[in-house]
C-alpha positions as YAML, in Angstrom:
chain: A
units: angstrom
residues:
- id: 1
  name: MET
  ca: [-0.29, -0.15, 0.24]
- id: 2
  name: ILE
  ca: [3.01, 2.18, 0.78]
- id: 3
  name: LEU
  ca: [4.55, 1.41, -2.58]
- id: 4
  name: LEU
  ca: [1.59, 2.17, -4.29]
- id: 5
  name: ALA
  ca: [0.78, 5.46, -2.55]
- id: 6
  name: ILE
  ca: [4.55, 6.75, -3.34]
- id: 7
  name: GLY
  ca: [3.68, 5.62, -6.91]
- id: 8
  name: VAL
  ca: [0.64, 7.78, -7.75]
- id: 9
  name: VAL
  ca: [2.04, 10.79, -5.88]
- id: 10
  name: ALA
  ca: [5.24, 10.35, -8.01]
- id: 11
  name: PHE
  ca: [3.31, 10.16, -11.15]
- id: 12
  name: TRP
  ca: [1.32, 13.44, -10.13]
- id: 13
  name: GLN
  ca: [4.77, 15.00, -9.74]
- id: 14
  name: MET
  ca: [5.78, 13.60, -13.05]
- id: 15
  name: ARG
  ca: [2.22, 14.98, -14.45]
- id: 16
  name: TYR
  ca: [2.75, 18.44, -13.31]
- id: 17
  name: ARG
  ca: [6.31, 18.55, -14.32]
- id: 18
  name: PHE
  ca: [5.68, 17.90, -17.47]
- id: 19
  name: ALA
  ca: [2.22, 19.77, -18.38]
- id: 20
  name: PRO
  ca: [1.65, 21.99, -21.19]
- id: 21
  name: ILE
  ca: [2.01, 25.47, -20.13]
- id: 22
  name: SER
  ca: [-1.34, 27.83, -20.80]
- id: 23
  name: ALA
  ca: [0.16, 30.72, -22.52]
- id: 24
  name: PRO
  ca: [-0.47, 33.68, -21.22]
- id: 25
  name: PRO
  ca: [-2.98, 36.26, -22.80]
- id: 26
  name: LEU
  ca: [-2.10, 37.82, -26.52]
- id: 27
  name: ALA
  ca: [-3.95, 41.15, -25.53]
- id: 28
  name: ARG
  ca: [-2.06, 42.99, -22.85]
- id: 29
  name: THR
  ca: [-3.77, 45.05, -19.98]
- id: 30
  name: ILE
  ca: [-0.80, 47.30, -19.24]
- id: 31
  name: THR
  ca: [1.08, 48.62, -21.35]
- id: 32
  name: ILE
  ca: [4.22, 51.22, -21.26]
- id: 33
  name: GLY
  ca: [5.07, 54.16, -23.94]
- id: 34
  name: ASP
  ca: [8.29, 56.25, -24.05]
- id: 35
  name: ALA
  ca: [7.07, 57.71, -20.48]
- id: 36
  name: HIS
  ca: [3.86, 56.76, -19.43]
- id: 37
  name: MET
  ca: [1.80, 53.78, -18.64]
- id: 38
  name: LEU
  ca: [-1.69, 53.01, -19.44]
- id: 39
  name: ALA
  ca: [-3.59, 50.24, -17.55]
- id: 40
  name: ILE
  ca: [-7.20, 48.54, -17.47]
- id: 41
  name: ASP
  ca: [-8.77, 48.12, -14.00]
- id: 42
  name: LYS
  ca: [-11.03, 45.00, -13.46]
- id: 43
  name: ALA
  ca: [-14.09, 47.41, -13.88]
- id: 44
  name: GLY
  ca: [-13.08, 47.79, -17.41]
- id: 45
  name: ARG
  ca: [-11.53, 51.09, -16.98]
- id: 46
  name: ILE
  ca: [-8.10, 52.97, -18.77]
- id: 47
  name: PHE
  ca: [-6.38, 54.95, -16.52]
- id: 48
  name: GLY
  ca: [-3.18, 56.52, -17.08]
- id: 49
  name: TRP
  ca: [-0.14, 58.27, -15.83]
- id: 50
  name: GLY
  ca: [3.61, 59.85, -16.70]
- id: 51
  name: ARG
  ca: [4.52, 62.41, -18.69]
- id: 52
  name: ASN
  ca: [1.86, 64.06, -21.16]
- id: 53
  name: VAL
  ca: [3.59, 64.94, -23.90]
- id: 54
  name: GLY
  ca: [2.11, 65.09, -27.19]
- id: 55
  name: GLY
  ca: [-1.33, 64.27, -25.51]
- id: 56
  name: ALA
  ca: [-0.04, 60.46, -24.99]
- id: 57
  name: LEU
  ca: [-2.74, 60.63, -22.00]
- id: 58
  name: GLY
  ca: [-4.61, 62.52, -23.75]
- id: 59
  name: LEU
  ca: [-5.91, 65.03, -20.49]
- id: 60
  name: PRO
  ca: [-5.80, 68.50, -21.76]
- id: 61
  name: GLU
  ca: [-3.70, 71.38, -20.26]
- id: 62
  name: VAL
  ca: [-2.33, 68.51, -18.36]
- id: 63
  name: CYS
  ca: [1.79, 67.89, -18.50]
- id: 64
  name: VAL
  ca: [1.89, 64.96, -15.54]
- id: 65
  name: ALA
  ca: [-0.03, 62.33, -14.12]
- id: 66
  name: ASP
  ca: [2.14, 60.95, -11.47]
- id: 67
  name: ARG
  ca: [-0.37, 58.78, -10.30]
- id: 68
  name: PRO
  ca: [-2.87, 56.62, -11.52]
- id: 69
  name: THR
  ca: [-5.73, 59.06, -13.31]
- id: 70
  name: LEU
  ca: [-9.13, 57.58, -15.01]
- id: 71
  name: LEU
  ca: [-9.37, 58.87, -18.41]
- id: 72
  name: ILE
  ca: [-11.80, 56.15, -20.14]
- id: 73
  name: THR
  ca: [-14.95, 54.49, -18.19]
- id: 74
  name: GLU
  ca: [-17.17, 53.51, -21.54]
- id: 75
  name: PRO
  ca: [-16.93, 51.10, -23.06]
- id: 76
  name: ALA
  ca: [-15.68, 48.61, -21.18]
- id: 77
  name: TRP
  ca: [-12.09, 47.84, -22.21]
- id: 78
  name: ARG
  ca: [-9.94, 44.24, -22.83]
- id: 79
  name: SER
  ca: [-6.60, 45.52, -23.93]
- id: 80
  name: VAL
  ca: [-4.69, 48.50, -24.52]
- id: 81
  name: HIS
  ca: [-1.64, 49.55, -26.24]
- id: 82
  name: THR
  ca: [0.41, 52.92, -26.90]
- id: 83
  name: GLY
  ca: [2.70, 53.02, -30.00]
- id: 84
  name: THR
  ca: [4.88, 55.73, -31.18]
- id: 85
  name: GLU
  ca: [2.54, 57.82, -32.30]
- id: 86
  name: ALA
  ca: [-1.30, 56.14, -31.13]
- id: 87
  name: SER
  ca: [-2.77, 54.17, -28.64]
- id: 88
  name: TYR
  ca: [-4.83, 51.82, -29.67]
- id: 89
  name: ALA
  ca: [-7.74, 49.75, -26.91]
- id: 90
  name: ILE
  ca: [-9.77, 47.25, -27.97]
- id: 91
  name: ALA
  ca: [-12.99, 46.42, -26.21]
- id: 92
  name: ARG
  ca: [-14.93, 43.53, -24.90]
- id: 93
  name: ASP
  ca: [-16.81, 43.00, -27.66]
- id: 94
  name: GLY
  ca: [-13.75, 42.99, -30.15]
- id: 95
  name: SER
  ca: [-14.08, 46.44, -31.83]
- id: 96
  name: LEU
  ca: [-11.44, 48.28, -31.92]
- id: 97
  name: TRP
  ca: [-10.71, 51.96, -30.99]
- id: 98
  name: ARG
  ca: [-7.82, 54.28, -31.51]
- id: 99
  name: ARG
  ca: [-6.53, 58.00, -30.53]
- id: 100
  name: ALA
  ca: [-3.71, 59.45, -31.78]
- id: 101
  name: PHE
  ca: [-0.82, 61.40, -30.16]
- id: 102
  name: SER
  ca: [-0.97, 65.08, -31.39]
- id: 103
  name: GLN
  ca: [3.15, 65.06, -31.95]
- id: 104
  name: ARG
  ca: [3.07, 69.13, -29.36]
- id: 105
  name: GLY
  ca: [3.91, 70.09, -26.19]
- id: 106
  name: CYS
  ca: [1.19, 68.96, -23.55]
- id: 107
  name: ALA
  ca: [-0.03, 72.74, -23.10]
- id: 108
  name: LEU
  ca: [-1.46, 71.99, -26.67]
- id: 109
  name: SER
  ca: [-3.08, 69.07, -26.35]
- id: 110
  name: ARG
  ca: [-6.81, 70.73, -25.29]
- id: 111
  name: GLY
  ca: [-9.28, 69.34, -27.64]
- id: 112
  name: LEU
  ca: [-7.83, 66.01, -27.78]
- id: 113
  name: GLY
  ca: [-9.60, 64.43, -25.00]
- id: 114
  name: SER
  ca: [-8.96, 61.12, -23.58]
- id: 115
  name: GLN
  ca: [-11.66, 59.42, -25.93]
- id: 116
  name: TYR
  ca: [-10.83, 56.69, -28.58]
- id: 117
  name: GLU
  ca: [-12.47, 56.44, -32.01]
- id: 118
  name: ALA
  ca: [-13.91, 53.48, -33.45]
- id: 119
  name: LEU
  ca: [-12.64, 52.37, -36.08]
- id: 120
  name: ASN
  ca: [-15.67, 50.25, -37.44]
- id: 121
  name: TRP
  ca: [-13.88, 47.45, -39.31]
- id: 122
  name: ASP
  ca: [-15.30, 44.22, -39.91]
- id: 123
  name: SER
  ca: [-13.20, 42.44, -38.22]
- id: 124
  name: ARG
  ca: [-13.53, 41.50, -34.26]
- id: 125
  name: TRP
  ca: [-9.75, 41.58, -32.86]
- id: 126
  name: VAL
  ca: [-7.18, 40.47, -29.77]
- id: 127
  name: LYS
  ca: [-4.23, 41.88, -29.87]
- id: 128
  name: VAL
  ca: [-3.22, 45.40, -31.59]
- id: 129
  name: GLN
  ca: [0.08, 47.06, -32.22]
- id: 130
  name: GLN
  ca: [1.77, 50.00, -33.21]
- id: 131
  name: ALA
  ca: [5.22, 51.37, -34.00]
- id: 132
  name: TRP
  ca: [6.92, 54.20, -36.59]
- id: 133
  name: ASN
  ca: [3.96, 55.19, -39.00]
- id: 134
  name: VAL
  ca: [2.96, 51.07, -38.78]
- id: 135
  name: ALA
  ca: [0.10, 49.57, -37.37]
- id: 136
  name: ALA
  ca: [-0.68, 45.34, -37.26]
- id: 137
  name: GLY
  ca: [-4.05, 43.29, -35.67]
- id: 138
  name: LEU
  ca: [-4.67, 40.19, -35.98]
- id: 139
  name: ASP
  ca: [-8.35, 39.72, -35.23]
- id: 140
  name: GLU
  ca: [-10.94, 36.87, -34.20]
- id: 141
  name: GLN
  ca: [-10.19, 34.83, -36.84]
- id: 142
  name: GLY
  ca: [-6.53, 34.14, -36.69]
- id: 143
  name: VAL
  ca: [-6.02, 36.72, -39.81]
- id: 144
  name: LEU
  ca: [-2.91, 39.49, -39.35]
- id: 145
  name: TRP
  ca: [-2.82, 42.91, -40.99]
- id: 146
  name: PHE
  ca: [-1.12, 45.83, -41.17]
- id: 147
  name: TRP
  ca: [-1.84, 49.00, -42.03]
- id: 148
  name: ASN
  ca: [-0.22, 52.66, -42.01]
- id: 149
  name: ASP
  ca: [-1.38, 54.08, -38.70]
- id: 150
  name: ARG
  ca: [-0.67, 57.85, -40.01]
- id: 151
  name: GLU
  ca: [-3.68, 57.12, -42.92]
- id: 152
  name: VAL
  ca: [-6.54, 56.62, -40.23]
- id: 153
  name: LEU
  ca: [-8.35, 59.55, -40.53]
- id: 154
  name: PRO
  ca: [-10.11, 61.12, -37.40]
- id: 155
  name: GLU
  ca: [-13.75, 61.06, -36.99]
- id: 156
  name: ALA
  ca: [-14.42, 64.05, -38.72]
- id: 157
  name: ALA
  ca: [-13.29, 63.39, -41.73]
- id: 158
  name: ARG
  ca: [-14.37, 59.57, -42.27]
- id: 159
  name: ASP
  ca: [-16.97, 59.13, -45.13]
- id: 160
  name: LEU
  ca: [-20.82, 59.18, -43.97]
- id: 161
  name: GLY
  ca: [-19.87, 54.74, -43.70]
- id: 162
  name: GLY
  ca: [-17.87, 55.94, -40.90]
- id: 163
  name: ARG
  ca: [-15.14, 53.46, -42.01]
- id: 164
  name: ALA
  ca: [-11.48, 54.44, -41.05]
- id: 165
  name: GLU
  ca: [-10.35, 55.33, -44.80]
- id: 166
  name: VAL
  ca: [-6.87, 52.89, -45.06]
- id: 167
  name: ALA
  ca: [-5.98, 49.96, -46.60]
- id: 168
  name: LEU
  ca: [-5.38, 46.36, -44.41]
- id: 169
  name: VAL
  ca: [-2.49, 44.85, -45.92]
- id: 170
  name: LYS
  ca: [-3.29, 40.84, -45.09]
- id: 171
  name: ALA
  ca: [-0.25, 39.30, -43.93]
- id: 172
  name: THR
  ca: [1.35, 36.47, -46.89]
- id: 173
  name: GLY
  ca: [2.53, 32.89, -46.01]
- id: 174
  name: ALA
  ca: [0.33, 31.11, -43.31]
- id: 175
  name: GLN
  ca: [-3.50, 31.24, -43.52]
- id: 176
  name: GLN
  ca: [-4.00, 31.66, -39.82]
- id: 177
  name: TRP
  ca: [-2.04, 33.33, -37.25]
- id: 178
  name: ARG
  ca: [-1.15, 32.33, -33.09]
- id: 179
  name: ASP
  ca: [0.53, 35.61, -32.43]
- id: 180
  name: PHE
  ca: [2.70, 37.86, -33.68]
- id: 181
  name: CYS
  ca: [5.07, 41.15, -32.93]
- id: 182
  name: LEU
  ca: [6.68, 44.21, -34.16]
- id: 183
  name: SER
  ca: [10.57, 44.50, -33.73]
- id: 184
  name: VAL
  ca: [13.02, 46.98, -34.86]
- id: 185
  name: GLY
  ca: [12.23, 47.84, -38.29]
- id: 186
  name: ASN
  ca: [10.97, 44.13, -38.90]
- id: 187
  name: SER
  ca: [7.51, 41.98, -38.35]
- id: 188
  name: TYR
  ca: [7.93, 38.31, -36.65]
- id: 189
  name: ALA
  ca: [4.66, 36.10, -36.41]
- id: 190
  name: ILE
  ca: [3.52, 32.39, -35.11]
- id: 191
  name: ALA
  ca: [1.32, 30.42, -37.56]
- id: 192
  name: THR
  ca: [-1.06, 28.21, -35.83]
- id: 193
  name: ASP
  ca: [0.77, 25.48, -36.30]
- id: 194
  name: GLY
  ca: [4.33, 26.44, -34.25]
- id: 195
  name: ALA
  ca: [6.18, 27.69, -37.28]
- id: 196
  name: LEU
  ca: [7.96, 30.97, -36.85]
- id: 197
  name: TRP
  ca: [7.81, 33.69, -39.44]
- id: 198
  name: THR
  ca: [9.47, 37.00, -40.37]
- id: 199
  name: ASP
  ca: [9.04, 39.59, -42.86]
- id: 200
  name: THR
  ca: [11.35, 39.39, -45.97]
- id: 201
  name: LEU
  ca: [12.78, 43.51, -45.66]
- id: 202
  name: LYS
  ca: [16.08, 44.06, -45.19]
- id: 203
  name: LEU
  ca: [16.57, 47.36, -44.22]
- id: 204
  name: LYS
  ca: [16.39, 49.30, -41.15]
- id: 205
  name: PRO
  ca: [15.00, 52.36, -39.82]
- id: 206
  name: SER
  ca: [18.55, 53.56, -39.16]
- id: 207
  name: ASP
  ca: [18.96, 53.05, -42.79]
- id: 208
  name: GLY
  ca: [16.72, 56.12, -43.06]
- id: 209
  name: HIS
  ca: [13.76, 53.54, -44.34]
- id: 210
  name: VAL
  ca: [10.56, 53.69, -42.85]
- id: 211
  name: PRO
  ca: [8.75, 49.85, -43.27]
- id: 212
  name: ARG
  ca: [5.72, 50.19, -45.09]
- id: 213
  name: PRO
  ca: [2.79, 47.87, -44.36]
- id: 214
  name: ASN
  ca: [3.00, 45.85, -47.89]
- id: 215
  name: GLU
  ca: [6.63, 45.14, -46.57]
- id: 216
  name: LEU
  ca: [6.03, 44.05, -43.09]
- id: 217
  name: ALA
  ca: [3.38, 41.97, -44.20]
- id: 218
  name: HIS
  ca: [5.03, 39.59, -46.58]
- id: 219
  name: MET
  ca: [6.14, 37.37, -44.94]
- id: 220
  name: ALA
  ca: [8.95, 34.45, -44.71]
- id: 221
  name: HIS
  ca: [9.16, 30.93, -43.06]
- id: 222
  name: ILE
  ca: [11.77, 30.48, -40.69]
- id: 223
  name: PRO
  ca: [12.93, 26.68, -40.51]
- id: 224
  name: THR
  ca: [13.52, 25.64, -36.72]
- id: 225
  name: SER
  ca: [13.98, 22.89, -34.79]
- id: 226
  name: SER
  ca: [10.57, 23.69, -32.41]
- id: 227
  name: ALA
  ca: [7.17, 24.55, -32.92]
- id: 228
  name: PHE
  ca: [6.37, 28.08, -30.91]
- id: 229
  name: THR
  ca: [2.96, 29.71, -29.22]
- id: 230
  name: ARG
  ca: [4.10, 33.33, -28.82]
- id: 231
  name: VAL
  ca: [6.50, 35.61, -29.90]
- id: 232
  name: PHE
  ca: [8.48, 38.89, -27.91]
- id: 233
  name: CYS
  ca: [9.77, 41.77, -28.75]
- id: 234
  name: SER
  ca: [10.01, 45.32, -29.32]
- id: 235
  name: ASP
  ca: [10.82, 48.49, -31.11]
- id: 236
  name: VAL
  ca: [13.00, 50.19, -28.66]
- id: 237
  name: SER
  ca: [15.40, 46.61, -28.18]
- id: 238
  name: PRO
  ca: [16.93, 44.33, -31.41]
- id: 239
  name: HIS
  ca: [16.33, 41.02, -29.30]
- id: 240
  name: VAL
  ca: [13.48, 38.50, -30.35]
- id: 241
  name: LEU
  ca: [11.95, 35.44, -28.06]
- id: 242
  name: ALA
  ca: [9.41, 32.88, -28.79]
- id: 243
  name: LEU
  ca: [7.76, 30.64, -26.41]
- id: 244
  name: ASP
  ca: [7.45, 27.04, -27.36]
- id: 245
  name: MET
  ca: [5.37, 24.70, -26.49]
- id: 246
  name: ASP
  ca: [6.77, 23.42, -23.62]
- id: 247
  name: GLY
  ca: [7.40, 26.79, -22.35]
- id: 248
  name: HIS
  ca: [10.75, 27.08, -23.27]
- id: 249
  name: LEU
  ca: [12.22, 29.88, -24.64]
- id: 250
  name: TRP
  ca: [14.73, 30.64, -27.56]
- id: 251
  name: GLY
  ca: [15.76, 33.99, -28.39]
- id: 252
  name: PHE
  ca: [18.18, 35.32, -31.11]
- id: 253
  name: GLY
  ca: [19.37, 39.01, -32.12]
- id: 254
  name: ASP
  ca: [21.65, 41.46, -30.14]
- id: 255
  name: ASN
  ca: [23.16, 40.07, -27.02]
- id: 256
  name: SER
  ca: [25.58, 42.73, -26.01]
- id: 257
  name: ALA
  ca: [23.77, 43.55, -22.43]
- id: 258
  name: GLY
  ca: [22.72, 40.04, -21.70]
- id: 259
  name: ALA
  ca: [19.42, 40.31, -23.00]
- id: 260
  name: LEU
  ca: [18.98, 36.87, -24.25]
- id: 261
  name: GLY
  ca: [19.90, 35.60, -21.25]
- id: 262
  name: ASN
  ca: [21.59, 32.45, -22.12]
- id: 263
  name: GLY
  ca: [25.25, 33.69, -19.60]
- id: 264
  name: ALA
  ca: [26.80, 34.84, -22.94]
- id: 265
  name: GLY
  ca: [27.61, 38.83, -24.54]
- id: 266
  name: GLY
  ca: [27.28, 39.96, -27.73]
- id: 267
  name: ALA
  ca: [25.25, 39.28, -31.20]
- id: 268
  name: PHE
  ca: [23.21, 36.35, -31.40]
- id: 269
  name: PRO
  ca: [23.26, 37.09, -34.28]
- id: 270
  name: LYS
  ca: [22.09, 40.11, -36.19]
- id: 271
  name: ILE
  ca: [18.56, 40.00, -36.52]
- id: 272
  name: ASP
  ca: [18.60, 40.78, -40.24]
- id: 273
  name: THR
  ca: [20.81, 37.28, -40.66]
- id: 274
  name: ILE
  ca: [18.59, 34.70, -39.24]
- id: 275
  name: ALA
  ca: [19.57, 31.29, -39.57]
- id: 276
  name: PRO
  ca: [18.08, 28.19, -38.25]
- id: 277
  name: GLU
  ca: [20.85, 27.11, -36.33]
- id: 278
  name: ALA
  ca: [21.38, 30.64, -34.89]
- id: 279
  name: ILE
  ca: [18.09, 30.77, -32.93]
- id: 280
  name: GLN
  ca: [18.90, 28.76, -29.92]
- id: 281
  name: ARG
  ca: [17.27, 27.39, -26.75]
- id: 282
  name: LEU
  ca: [18.18, 30.02, -24.20]
- id: 283
  name: ASN
  ca: [17.70, 27.87, -20.43]
- id: 284
  name: SER
  ca: [16.16, 24.86, -19.14]
- id: 285
  name: ARG
  ca: [13.56, 26.93, -17.54]
- id: 286
  name: ARG
  ca: [9.49, 27.04, -18.71]
- id: 287
  name: TRP
  ca: [7.86, 30.48, -19.00]
- id: 288
  name: LYS
  ca: [4.63, 31.40, -19.01]
- id: 289
  name: ASP
  ca: [5.00, 35.44, -20.14]
- id: 290
  name: ILE
  ca: [7.85, 37.10, -21.03]
- id: 291
  name: ALA
  ca: [8.18, 41.33, -21.89]
- id: 292
  name: VAL
  ca: [10.97, 42.65, -23.99]
- id: 293
  name: GLY
  ca: [12.48, 46.02, -22.50]
- id: 294
  name: SER
  ca: [15.41, 48.64, -23.80]
- id: 295
  name: HIS
  ca: [18.34, 45.30, -23.74]
- id: 296
  name: PHE
  ca: [16.84, 44.12, -21.15]
- id: 297
  name: THR
  ca: [13.95, 41.10, -20.15]
- id: 298
  name: ILE
  ca: [11.39, 40.27, -18.06]
- id: 299
  name: GLY
  ca: [9.87, 36.98, -17.40]
- id: 300
  name: ILE
  ca: [7.28, 34.92, -15.19]
- id: 301
  name: THR
  ca: [7.99, 31.15, -15.04]
- id: 302
  name: ASP
  ca: [5.35, 29.04, -14.68]
- id: 303
  name: ASP
  ca: [5.76, 28.99, -10.30]
- id: 304
  name: GLY
  ca: [4.69, 32.38, -11.12]
- id: 305
  name: SER
  ca: [8.18, 33.80, -10.13]
- id: 306
  name: LEU
  ca: [9.53, 37.04, -11.11]
- id: 307
  name: TRP
  ca: [13.05, 37.35, -13.25]
- id: 308
  name: SER
  ca: [14.87, 39.52, -14.92]
- id: 309
  name: TRP
  ca: [18.02, 39.50, -17.58]
- id: 310
  name: GLY
  ca: [20.24, 42.34, -19.42]
- id: 311
  name: ASN
  ca: [20.94, 45.98, -19.12]
- id: 312
  name: ASN
  ca: [20.59, 47.37, -15.58]
- id: 313
  name: ALA
  ca: [21.92, 50.74, -15.83]
- id: 314
  name: LYS
  ca: [18.21, 52.68, -15.27]
- id: 315
  name: ALA
  ca: [17.11, 49.67, -12.40]
- id: 316
  name: THR
  ca: [15.26, 48.05, -15.19]
- id: 317
  name: LEU
  ca: [15.79, 44.55, -13.68]
- id: 318
  name: GLY
  ca: [14.27, 45.59, -10.70]
- id: 319
  name: THR
  ca: [16.93, 43.67, -8.35]
- id: 320
  name: GLY
  ca: [17.89, 46.48, -5.94]
- id: 321
  name: ASP
  ca: [21.05, 47.40, -7.83]
- id: 322
  name: ARG
  ca: [22.54, 48.20, -11.32]
- id: 323
  name: GLU
  ca: [24.50, 45.67, -12.22]
- id: 324
  name: ASN
  ca: [23.87, 44.08, -15.80]
- id: 325
  name: SER
  ca: [23.11, 39.86, -15.85]
- id: 326
  name: ASN
  ca: [23.42, 37.64, -18.81]
- id: 327
  name: ARG
  ca: [21.28, 34.95, -16.99]
- id: 328
  name: PRO
  ca: [18.16, 35.37, -15.31]
- id: 329
  name: ARG
  ca: [18.26, 36.72, -11.76]
- id: 330
  name: ARG
  ca: [14.93, 35.85, -9.70]
- id: 331
  name: ILE
  ca: [13.79, 39.49, -8.36]
- id: 332
  name: ASP
  ca: [10.31, 37.91, -6.55]
- id: 333
  name: HIS
  ca: [9.33, 34.75, -4.58]
- id: 334
  name: THR
  ca: [6.65, 35.75, -2.22]
- id: 335
  name: ARG
  ca: [4.16, 36.88, -4.73]
- id: 336
  name: GLU
  ca: [2.20, 35.00, -7.33]
- id: 337
  name: TRP
  ca: [2.90, 37.04, -10.82]
- id: 338
  name: VAL
  ca: [0.99, 36.21, -13.98]
- id: 339
  name: SER
  ca: [1.41, 38.97, -16.43]
- id: 340
  name: VAL
  ca: [4.64, 41.65, -17.21]
- id: 341
  name: SER
  ca: [5.60, 44.44, -19.74]
- id: 342
  name: ALA
  ca: [8.49, 46.51, -20.23]
- id: 343
  name: GLY
  ca: [9.53, 49.64, -22.03]
- id: 344
  name: GLY
  ca: [12.65, 51.54, -22.56]
- id: 345
  name: SER
  ca: [13.71, 52.47, -18.91]
- id: 346
  name: LEU
  ca: [10.36, 50.90, -17.30]
- id: 347
  name: ALA
  ca: [8.96, 47.82, -16.20]
- id: 348
  name: ALA
  ca: [6.03, 46.45, -14.37]
- id: 349
  name: GLY
  ca: [3.92, 43.33, -13.46]
- id: 350
  name: LEU
  ca: [1.18, 42.32, -12.16]
- id: 351
  name: THR
  ca: [0.26, 39.45, -9.97]
- id: 352
  name: ARG
  ca: [-2.99, 37.06, -9.30]
- id: 353
  name: GLU
  ca: [-4.47, 39.10, -6.59]
- id: 354
  name: GLY
  ca: [-5.14, 42.35, -9.71]
- id: 355
  name: ILE
  ca: [-1.97, 44.77, -7.94]
- id: 356
  name: LEU
  ca: [0.21, 46.00, -9.99]
- id: 357
  name: TYR
  ca: [4.34, 46.61, -8.86]
- id: 358
  name: THR
  ca: [6.06, 48.66, -11.23]
- id: 359
  name: TRP
  ca: [10.11, 49.76, -11.38]
- id: 360
  name: GLY
  ca: [13.21, 51.17, -13.01]
- id: 361
  name: SER
  ca: [13.53, 55.02, -13.86]
- id: 362
  name: ALA
  ca: [11.53, 57.60, -15.17]
- id: 363
  name: ASP
  ca: [10.98, 61.04, -14.83]
- id: 364
  name: ASP
  ca: [7.54, 63.19, -14.53]
- id: 365
  name: GLY
  ca: [5.81, 59.89, -12.70]
- id: 366
  name: ALA
  ca: [5.59, 57.38, -15.05]
- id: 367
  name: LEU
  ca: [6.43, 54.81, -12.36]
- id: 368
  name: GLY
  ca: [2.83, 55.65, -10.65]
- id: 369
  name: GLN
  ca: [4.31, 56.11, -7.48]
- id: 370
  name: GLY
  ca: [3.88, 60.31, -7.33]
- id: 371
  name: ARG
  ca: [7.34, 62.03, -7.82]
- id: 372
  name: SER
  ca: [9.74, 58.84, -7.93]
- id: 373
  name: ARG
  ca: [12.20, 58.68, -10.21]
- id: 374
  name: THR
  ca: [13.75, 55.62, -9.38]
- id: 375
  name: SER
  ca: [12.38, 52.12, -8.37]
- id: 376
  name: LEU
  ca: [15.29, 49.33, -7.84]
- id: 377
  name: THR
  ca: [12.78, 46.84, -6.57]
- id: 378
  name: PRO
  ca: [8.53, 46.63, -7.73]
- id: 379
  name: THR
  ca: [7.19, 49.39, -5.78]
- id: 380
  name: ARG
  ca: [3.24, 49.00, -5.68]
- id: 381
  name: ILE
  ca: [1.69, 52.20, -7.41]
- id: 382
  name: SER
  ca: [-0.36, 54.78, -5.57]
- id: 383
  name: GLY
  ca: [-3.81, 53.87, -5.24]
- id: 384
  name: GLU
  ca: [-6.48, 51.27, -4.25]
- id: 385
  name: GLU
  ca: [-7.56, 50.03, -7.61]
- id: 386
  name: ARG
  ca: [-7.36, 46.72, -8.38]
- id: 387
  name: TRP
  ca: [-5.86, 45.81, -12.28]
- id: 388
  name: ALA
  ca: [-7.66, 43.45, -14.66]
- id: 389
  name: VAL
  ca: [-5.34, 40.22, -15.13]
- id: 390
  name: THR
  ca: [-6.49, 38.42, -17.87]
- id: 391
  name: ALA
  ca: [-7.63, 39.89, -21.00]
- id: 392
  name: LEU
  ca: [-7.96, 37.01, -23.77]
- id: 393
  name: SER
  ca: [-7.04, 33.45, -23.72]
- id: 394
  name: ASP
  ca: [-5.13, 32.83, -26.57]
- id: 395
  name: MET
  ca: [-7.01, 29.80, -28.16]
- id: 396
  name: ILE
  ca: [-7.58, 31.85, -31.07]
- id: 397
  name: GLY
  ca: [-6.73, 30.90, -34.29]
- id: 398
  name: ARG
  ca: [-5.71, 27.11, -32.66]
- id: 399
  name: PRO
  ca: [-7.38, 24.43, -34.72]
...
């Protein structure tokens, strides 16, 4: 009987150990801009804080909001994303909304308001991202679209049918997609069969070429030895990470500050010279969420613990110091973390209870902790709000 009990316990331990990792939600309830953050609370309202330059927060005649400030109450929101020229939000009914930045000082943002305008397209959306002058979105049918963000007309300039006058470009290659991200001049995507794809564009914004939707939508398959569920990248850093079906992390791109967490430094390799053998598994841990910042990475493992690696000059690793790390360092083991976000010099993490913590370096209240400019470790933001923990299952687009 004792041997039988031991055998049952061992079986369940092994089953748990090798159980598939549930992928994080595609759509994010927290987003980090250049010097501001947006977040959705449990009631589905959008809050913002930080610098309002260019109307990034949409608060008339307000330059700084150093604590969470209610921006929008209706409709109830599922996810939010702030880009370089506009913010996008997805309502709980799947409709897509947009608010452009004025590209002017905060004192001149009068009249913008904090309201988003609905883009009355036929699709229902699960994820959206904007960088440079391009935006991309994944709809509920698993179709990946690209469009010129600057061509989206304001409501007053649209036709009588209420449609935004912009051409949507459908991604080529796979019929259905599971996930995507926009990196430094490139797009990456995961098809429903787990294959990794990227656009065929070789020029970068640093070369003076601004990518166009049709260029980023022309996808080419990258042969790899694994199948993936998620891909993580950012327009502020030239490294890319992908999560496989078993929760293991793979990566490539610039590793000068250890952002890949593989214990090495230097290029690994350059993004524009991707070869199948260059996309390597980085460590033995199993992960459930990843956020890519400027030459640093934040991750949550399958047990809910919080880790970081890469450049730490601006305290973005949350480790209590400013030392770079080329391997994952555990930030916190006292809470169960469920979601992370990252930007240029900021990072944020959300716990199972819906409590939001921020860390890193920022001026003008972007940490949401009053006038604090730096937080070396995860610190709970001001206020009593509980934040939305999950946005949407990534079952969208799966067979």
